N, C-alpha and C positions, 0 to 999 in steps of 0.2 A: 504493500500500500504506500501511497505518497502522502507525506505530511507537509503542509505549508508552514514555513517559519517566517514570522514577521518581526522585524527589528527596525531600529533607527538609531543613528549615532547620537541624536539629541538625548536619548535616555542616559547616556554617559555624562552629559553636561549638567543635568539637574543636580545641583549641589546642596546637600542637606547638612553639610558641615562635618568636621572631624568627629569620628566615633559614632555617628548616627547609624543605627542598624539598617535603615532603608538606603542602601548604597549602590553605586553603579555595578559592582561585581555581582550583584544578585542576578541581573539580567544576563550577564555573560555566563554565569553558571547554568541558568535555565537553557540558554541556547546551546551550550556544550552538551547538555543532556539530550536534547532533541537530535542534535547532529550525531551523537554517539549511539542512537537507538538501533542502528542497523536498517532502518527504513529509508526509502528514497526521500530525500529532503529537498523541497522546492522553496527557495528563499526569495523573499520580497522585502523591499524597503517600504515602510508604512507611508501611506498618503496622509498628509496633514488634514485634520478636521477643520472645516470652516466654522464660523460662528453659528450659522444656521443649524448645523448638525449638533453642536454642543447644546444649543438652546432648545433642542427637542426635549431635553431633560432639565437644564439649569436656567434659572431666571436671568434675564438680560443684564440687570444691574449687578448681579453677582459675577457674571462672566467678565463684565467691564472692570469690576473691582479687582479680580485676580490679575487681569492684564495690567492695570495701573500699578498694582502692588509689585509685580515682578519688574515692570519698567523702571520703578523707582529704586531698584536694587534688591527688593525682597526683604526677608527677615522671618521672624517667627509669627505665623498666623495663630498658633497655639503652642504650648510647650513641645509638642511632638511633630507638628506639621510645619516644615521649614521650606521656604521658597528662595530661589536665587533669580538673577536676571534671566538666566536660561530656562527657568522652570516653565515659563509660559509656552515656549515652543515645545518643550518636552511633553507638557500636559496635552497640548493639541495633537501632537503626533501619537501619543499613547491612546487617546480617544479615537483618532483616525485609524490607528493600527488595528483595532478590533473590527472595524468595518472592512478594511483591506483584507483581513483574514477571512471574513465571511464571503467577500466577493471572489476570492481565490477558489473557495469551495464551489460556489454557485457557477463559476465559469469553467469548472472541470479541471482546473490546474492542479488540484490535489484532492484527496479523499476527505481530509479534515485538516484543521490548522491549529497552530499554537502561536500566541502572541507573547514574546519575551521582551517586554517593555516596562517602563516606569515613568512617572509615578503610578502606583496602583490606584484603584478607584472605589472599592465597594463600600467604604464608609462615607463617601461624599454625598451630602444631601443636596436638594435642589438649590439651596442658597447658603450652603455652609461647607467649608473645607474642614476636614478633621481626619485623624488617624492616618497621617501620611498621604491623604488623598485630596485631590483638587476637583477633578471631573470624574463622574462615575462611568468608567469605560464600558462595563457590561450593560449598564442601564441604557446608555446611548445606543449601543448596538441593538439591544432588544427593542427599543422604541423605533429605531430605523427599520428593523425587520418587520415589526408590527405594521408600520405604515405601508409596507409592501405586501401586506395581507398574510404574513406568516404568523403562526402560533409558536410561542417561545417558552421554553423551560430554562431556568437558571439553577444550576446545582453549585452550591458554594461550600467548599470543604476547607476554607481558611479557618484557622483556629479561633479567630475573632468573628463575631456575628456581623454580617453585612447589613448594618442598620440602614445605610443609605439606600441600598437596593430594595430592601423590604419596604421602606417608607414610600419610595417612588411608586411601587406597584401594589400597594396594600389594598386598593380597591379595584384592581384590574383583573377581569376574569380571563384575559387572554395571555397572561404571563404567569407562569408557575414559578415560585421561588422556594427552594429547599436549602436549608442551612444546617450543617453539622458544625458545632463550635463548642469551645470550653466555657463553662459557666460556674461561678461568676468570673468573668474576664471582661476587659474592655470590649465594647462600650456599655455593657450591662443589659442590652436588649436581647431578644430572641428566646422568650419563654415559650413553653409548649402551647400555652393558650393564645399566643399571637398567631391567628389563623387567617387574617384578612377581614375586610368589612365590606358591606354592601354586596355588589355583584361579584366582588373578589373573595367572598367567604370560602375558605377551603383551599385557596391557591397559595397560602403561605404554610410551610411545613418546617418546624424547628426541632432540632435535637440538641438541647443544652447539656452537654456531657460534663460530668465532674472531672476534676483533676485526676490524672492517672489512667483515664480511659484509653484502651488499646484497640487494635484493629478488629477483634471479633465483634465488638459492639457495633462498629461502623458497618461491618458486613451483614450483621443481623438486621440493622435498620435498612440497609440497601435492599436486602432480599425480601423482607417482610413488609416494608412500608413504601420505600421510594420507588423501586422498580414497578410495583403494581400501580402506583399513582402515575408515574410517567407513562405507562402503557395506556391507562385510561384517559389521561390528558391528551395524548397523541400529538406531541409537538412536531412542527416542521423543523424546528431548530432547537438544539440544546447547547447552551453556553455554560462552560465550567469556570467559575471563579476559583482559580487554582492557587490557593495559598498552600504553602508547604510547611507552615509553622506548627501544624499538629504532629509533625515528625518528632520522634523521641529525642533527637539531637538538637532541637531548636532551643535557643537560649531564652526566648521570651515567653514560653508557655510550658504547660505541664501535661500534655498528652503523649501518647506512646505509639503512634503509627510508624510503620516502616515502608520501604519502597513497594513491597509486594501488595500492601493494602491499597495504594493508589492504582496499581495495575488492575487489581481485582475490582475496585469500584468502577473504573472505566469500562472494564469488560462486562460487568453486570448491567450497567446502565445502557451501554450500546446494544446489548442483547434485548433489553426491554423495549427499545424503540428502534428497530433495525432500519427503518426508512428515514430516520431523522438525519439532518446534517449537523455537524459538530464543529465548534471552535473552543479552544482552551485559552484562557486569559490569565496571565500571571498576576497574583495579588501579593500576599505576604510570603514569609519564609526567610529566615535570617542565618541559617547554617548553610554555607555554600555547598558542601558535599551533599547534604540532604536535598537541597534544591536540585542539583545536577542529577542525582540518582532518582529522585522522585519524578522529575520532568521526563526523564528517559522511560521510567516505568509507566507513567501515564500514557504516553503516546504508544508504547508497545501494548498496553492493555487495550486501548481503543482499537488498535489494529488487529487484536487477537493474536499477537506475536510474542507475548511475554511468557517466559518459561519460569514456572514456580518450582523452586528446588524441592519443596516438600508438599506439592499440591497447592491448590488455591487456599487462601486463609479460611479458617473456620468462621462460621457465623453463629455467634451465641452471646447471650447476656450473662453477666455474673452478678455477685452481690453488690458491686459498686455501681453497675449500670442498669440493673433491672428496673428500678423505679422510673428512670427517665425513659427507657425504651418502651415500657408498658404504658406510661402516660401518653407518650407520643402516639403509640398505636391506637389507644382509645380515642384520642382527640381527632386524629386523621380519619378514623372510621366513621366519624359523624358526617363526613363529606365524600368519602370514597369507599368503594367496596374492597375490603381487605379480609382475607380468610384468617 
């Protein structure tokens, strides 16, 4: 299979300052993982997003404010979210890169695609930058796809809940948002009972896992909840918000996934919706070896090419994760048919 890899040199110029975990080497590690997957890699430079594309999701005044802030030299938007003069171009390219990746798939240039760019996006609200994020890259792509008549599912396995993505689509019946995340962790959202409102009731699915959760709980949730929901939702497109900070080596969180878990998640989800198109968008992840290995495993899993040394990871809950898994199952069963 062919995987599209979208990058841009501007991702390396977005300067968050000395010692900041969201650093240029992250995207280089992810790109190395894709290139080392053994799949045929088709590389493209991201097309820059114009303001009309960004404003599908973000308020005009907010977009102007980010532009002006960067043009003035940048600084700290909040204690975690740092901009430099070059961050404006990097943010536009990162948003545009997601659309470039989808266009590659739809044009038949590749079978699915991976965006190795920064800044990340899933914390960004319509009018607020936070959590290292300026523009919500996956939300922009999802809104662009929806305008073209596509039905979109977003699977977010970053260790931090994608509060921005959830908020943007909380009442949208045509966009499904699924999040696996550590709780309590920044930003504090993503409870099981956050399920969407209005016409969007049931299109938000959250798994707020406790510290120490490992791969078997993720695989149980994928097999028993997420795969059936994906199959019933029947998306034309699946976007993965691919944070790799749930990996056991990550310095900013306390979950315990390994590379095989990301491969198995990709494989399970792809099997659930075999006719859907896919793109994977880098979010968090701060251990470079974990990013590289997990990105490689993700694309190999989606391609059905990953070799598990001891067979696919088991899918089960334990004493630590049973209450969260069962609560999510009960909640989602109110809206979807689960056995």
